[in-house]
C-alpha positions in Angstrom: 0.0 0.0 0.0 2.9 2.4 0.7 4.3 1.9 -2.8 0.9 2.1 -4.4 0.1 5.4 -2.7 3.2 7.4 -1.7 5.3 6.5 -4.7 2.4 7.5 -7.1 1.6 10.7 -5.3 5.2 11.7 -4.9 6.0 11.1 -8.6 3.0 13.0 -9.9 3.5 15.9 -7.5 7.1 16.1 -8.7 5.7 16.2 -12.3 3.3 18.9 -11.2 6.2 21.0 -9.8 8.0 20.8 -13.2 4.7 21.7 -14.9 4.4 24.8 -12.7 7.9 25.8 -13.7 6.9 25.7 -17.3 3.8 27.6 -16.7 5.7 30.4 -14.9 8.2 30.6 -17.7 5.3 30.8 -20.2 3.9 33.7 -18.3 7.2 35.5 -18.3 8.0 34.8 -22.0 4.5 36.0 -23.1 4.2 38.9 -20.7 1.2 37.3 -19.0 0.5 38.3 -15.4 0.8 35.2 -13.3 -2.4 36.1 -11.5 -4.3 35.5 -14.8 -3.1 31.9 -15.0 -3.4 31.2 -11.3 -7.0 32.4 -11.1 -8.1 30.9 -14.4 -10.9 28.2 -14.4 -12.1 26.1 -17.3 -15.8 26.8 -16.5 -17.4 29.3 -14.0 -18.5 26.5 -11.6 -15.0 24.9 -11.5 -12.2 25.8 -9.1 -9.4 28.0 -10.4 -5.9 26.7 -11.2 -4.5 27.6 -7.7 -7.2 25.6 -6.0 -6.7 22.6 -8.3 -3.0 22.5 -7.2 -3.9 22.8 -3.6 -6.5 20.0 -3.8 -4.0 17.7 -5.6 -1.6 18.3 -2.7 -4.3 17.8 -0.1 -5.6 14.5 -1.5 -2.0 13.1 -1.6 -1.0 14.3 1.9 -4.3 13.3 3.5 -4.2 9.8 2.0 -0.6 9.4 3.3 -1.8 10.0 6.8 -5.1 8.1 6.6 -3.5 5.0 5.2 -0.9 5.1 8.0 -3.8 5.3 10.5 -3.3 8.9 11.4 -5.5 12.0 11.3 -4.2 14.1 8.4 -2.5 17.4 8.9 -4.3 20.5 7.6 -2.6 22.9 5.2 -4.0 26.5 4.9 -5.0 27.5 1.4 -3.2 30.8 1.2 -1.1 30.4 -2.0 -1.3 33.2 -4.5 1.9 32.7 -6.6 3.8 30.0 -8.5 6.5 30.1 -5.8 4.0 29.6 -3.0 2.4 26.7 -5.0 5.9 25.2 -5.4 6.4 25.4 -1.7 3.0 23.7 -1.0 4.0 20.8 -3.3 7.3 20.5 -1.5 5.5 20.6 1.9 3.1 17.9 0.8 6.0 15.7 -0.5 8.0 16.2 2.7 5.0 15.3 4.8 4.4 12.1 2.8 8.0 11.2 3.1 7.6 11.1 6.9 5.5 7.9 6.6 7.7 4.9 6.3 6.4 1.7 4.6 6.0 -0.2 7.9 3.2 2.1 8.9 1.2 0.8 6.0 1.1 -2.8 7.1 -2.6 -3.8 7.0 -3.6 -0.5 5.4 -5.6 -2.3 2.8 -8.1 -3.5 5.4 -7.8 -0.5 7.8 -11.2 1.3 8.1 -11.1 4.8 7.0 -14.0 7.2 7.7 -14.5 10.4 5.9 -17.1 13.1 6.1 -18.7 13.4 2.6 -21.6 15.7 2.0 -22.2 15.9 5.7 -22.3 12.2 6.3 -19.7 9.7 7.6 -18.6 7.2 4.9 -16.4 4.3 6.0 -14.4 2.2 3.6 -11.4 -0.1 3.6 -8.0 1.4 2.9 -8.0 -0.5 -0.4 -11.2 1.1 -1.5 -10.2 4.5 -0.1 -7.0 4.5 -2.2 -8.4 3.0 -5.4 -11.9 4.4 -5.6 -11.6 7.7 -3.8 -8.2 9.2 -3.2 -6.3 8.4 -6.4 -9.2 9.4 -8.6 -9.7 12.6 -6.8 -5.9 13.4 -6.9 -5.7 12.7 -10.7 -8.9 14.7 -11.3 -7.4 17.8 -9.8 -4.0 17.2 -11.3 -5.5 16.7 -14.7 -7.7 19.8 -14.4 -4.6 21.9 -13.5 -2.8 20.5 -16.5 -5.8 21.2 -18.7 -6.0 24.8 -17.5 -2.4 25.4 -18.5 -2.8 23.7 -21.9 -5.9 25.7 -22.6 -3.9 28.9 -21.9 -1.1 27.9 -24.3 1.5 26.4 -22.0 3.5 24.0 -24.1 2.9 20.7 -22.3 2.5 17.2 -23.4 1.6 13.8 -22.0 5.3 13.3 -21.1 5.0 16.3 -18.8 2.1 14.8 -17.0 3.5 11.3 -16.8 7.1 12.3 -16.1 10.2 10.3 -17.0 
């Protein structure tokens, strides 16, 4: 479970960090105010770019804690720049690195309870990872990627997947 969660989250957050570097360079190269990119949303009822990055970090970090049997640490949502988003990614990756593999023994059957739409929902660690946390993580990561692509940042599948 450790490898199936932490290794995946860490790899894709590292890719997200590189994507943000490209986005910031794109803004500089094309004289685009970073705030325009950071606050852009694909549709009015969707979260803006900055929130997509925050949520990708949150789903990764919270999963790391929950699968280890701990209550997740909370991160304030105060980022307003590429540099601050980079710091958030590094904070999430550092937090996840603090959970060694032994803490995930039995995580696949560990009961995890979440508050969803005002109700407690309990699932096994296996279902939490595969049916909730990883899909949520990739949804927000993909949406952040798509916002940047929509705005002309030269990204491809290799940027998303990493090397």
